[in-house]
C-alpha positions as CSV (number, residue, x, y, z in Angstrom):
1,M,22.3,12.4,-36.1
2,K,19.7,12.3,-32.7
3,T,20.6,9.7,-30.3
4,P,17.4,8.0,-28.5
5,Q,18.2,9.7,-25.2
6,L,18.0,13.1,-27.2
7,Y,14.6,12.3,-28.4
8,F,13.7,11.0,-24.9
9,R,14.3,14.4,-23.2
10,A,12.9,16.6,-25.7
11,Y,9.2,13.9,-25.3
12,L,9.7,13.7,-21.8
13,P,8.0,17.0,-21.0
14,A,5.0,16.4,-22.8
15,L,4.7,12.5,-21.0
16,L,4.9,13.9,-18.0
17,M,1.9,17.0,-18.8
18,L,0.1,13.9,-20.4
19,A,0.0,11.8,-17.4
20,A,-1.0,14.6,-15.1
21,V,-4.0,14.7,-16.8
22,P,-6.7,13.6,-15.2
23,A,-9.1,10.9,-16.5
24,E,-12.7,12.0,-17.8
25,A,-15.0,12.1,-14.5
26,A,-18.0,9.6,-13.8
27,D,-21.4,11.0,-14.9
28,V,-23.8,9.9,-12.1
29,K,-27.4,10.4,-12.6
30,D,-29.6,10.0,-9.1
31,L,-32.7,7.9,-10.7
32,F,-34.5,7.1,-7.1
33,A,-34.8,8.0,-3.9
34,I,-37.0,6.7,-1.6
35,D,-37.4,5.9,2.5
36,L,-37.8,2.3,3.6
37,A,-40.9,2.4,6.1
38,D,-40.3,-1.0,7.5
39,Y,-36.8,-0.1,8.5
40,P,-36.9,3.6,10.1
41,G,-34.2,6.2,9.6
42,K,-33.2,4.3,6.2
43,E,-33.7,4.8,2.7
44,A,-33.1,3.5,-0.8
45,R,-31.4,5.5,-3.6
46,M,-30.5,4.3,-7.2
47,L,-27.9,6.0,-9.2
48,E,-27.0,5.2,-12.8
49,V,-23.0,6.0,-13.5
50,S,-21.8,6.4,-16.7
51,Y,-17.4,5.8,-17.2
52,P,-16.5,7.2,-20.2
53,P,-13.2,5.6,-21.6
54,G,-10.4,5.6,-19.4
55,A,-12.5,7.2,-16.6
56,Q,-11.8,6.1,-12.9
57,D,-12.3,7.4,-9.4
58,M,-10.0,9.7,-7.9
59,A,-9.5,8.5,-4.6
60,A,-10.1,5.7,-1.9
61,H,-13.5,6.1,-0.4
62,R,-16.5,4.0,1.3
63,H,-20.1,4.4,1.3
64,D,-21.7,3.3,4.6
65,A,-24.1,1.5,2.8
66,H,-25.0,-1.5,1.3
67,A,-24.0,-0.8,-2.3
68,F,-25.7,-3.3,-5.5
69,I,-24.0,-2.5,-8.5
70,Y,-25.2,-4.0,-11.8
71,V,-23.2,-3.8,-15.0
72,L,-25.4,-2.5,-18.1
73,E,-23.0,-1.8,-20.5
74,G,-19.2,-2.4,-21.6
75,Q,-16.7,-3.6,-18.7
76,I,-16.1,-2.2,-15.3
77,V,-13.1,-2.8,-12.3
78,M,-13.9,-2.8,-8.7
79,Q,-12.1,-3.8,-5.7
80,V,-12.2,-3.1,-1.9
81,K,-9.7,-3.1,0.4
82,G,-8.4,-6.8,1.0
83,Q,-9.9,-8.5,-2.0
84,P,-8.7,-9.0,-5.5
85,A,-9.6,-6.6,-8.2
86,V,-12.7,-7.7,-10.6
87,T,-13.7,-7.6,-14.0
88,L,-17.3,-7.3,-14.6
89,K,-19.4,-7.5,-17.9
90,A,-22.7,-6.4,-19.1
91,G,-25.1,-8.2,-17.0
92,Q,-22.6,-9.1,-13.7
93,T,-23.0,-7.5,-10.2
94,F,-21.2,-6.8,-7.0
95,Y,-21.4,-5.9,-4.1
96,E,-20.2,-3.5,-1.4
97,G,-20.5,-3.5,2.5
98,P,-21.5,-0.5,4.9
99,T,-17.6,-0.7,5.8
100,D,-15.9,-1.6,2.8
101,I,-13.2,0.5,1.2
102,H,-13.6,0.7,-2.0
103,V,-10.1,1.3,-4.1
104,V,-10.5,0.9,-8.0
105,G,-13.6,2.0,-9.4
106,R,-12.8,2.4,-13.3
107,N,-13.9,1.9,-16.9
108,A,-12.1,-1.6,-17.7
109,S,-11.5,-0.2,-21.6
110,N,-9.7,3.4,-22.9
111,T,-11.8,3.2,-25.8
112,E,-15.6,2.4,-25.1
113,P,-17.7,3.7,-22.1
114,A,-19.0,1.8,-19.4
115,R,-22.5,2.0,-17.5
116,F,-23.9,1.0,-14.1
117,V,-26.7,1.0,-11.6
118,V,-26.0,1.2,-8.5
119,V,-28.4,0.5,-5.4
120,F,-27.4,1.8,-1.9
121,L,-29.6,0.7,1.1
122,K,-28.5,3.7,4.0
123,A,-28.7,5.8,6.9
124,K,-31.5,8.6,5.8
125,G,-29.4,11.8,5.0
126,A,-25.9,10.2,5.0
127,P,-23.6,11.1,2.3
128,I,-23.4,8.6,-1.1
129,L,-19.7,8.7,-0.6
130,T,-16.9,9.6,2.1
131,P,-13.4,9.8,1.0
132,V,-10.9,7.7,3.0
133,K,-7.2,8.8,3.7
134,E,-5.1,5.1,2.7
């Protein structure tokens, strides 16, 4: 008779391989961009982000922008450094400031998709996302 320890040893490599597989990436659509005439050198950008079930951001980053998030579908978890994580449902909002470091961004569900719109107010031509080493 095989012992539980033997079963664990047999399944350990498979479990480690599954843990190494990254979650599906978010699908990002650029919806709109416009120069802000009243604010020289600034622009607004609107994106739609779709998280498949289990999707998450890969690394800490910042946006160097004011980011206004509105959840369209499902539930997402957002967190900026120094603040608690929050779970947002459809119809709820979230804000990130230009100096905030975004440490958690993910779909709250492993079975349902999530979708949100984000509007960035930023310097014209600046990247939407800058990776940050923690």
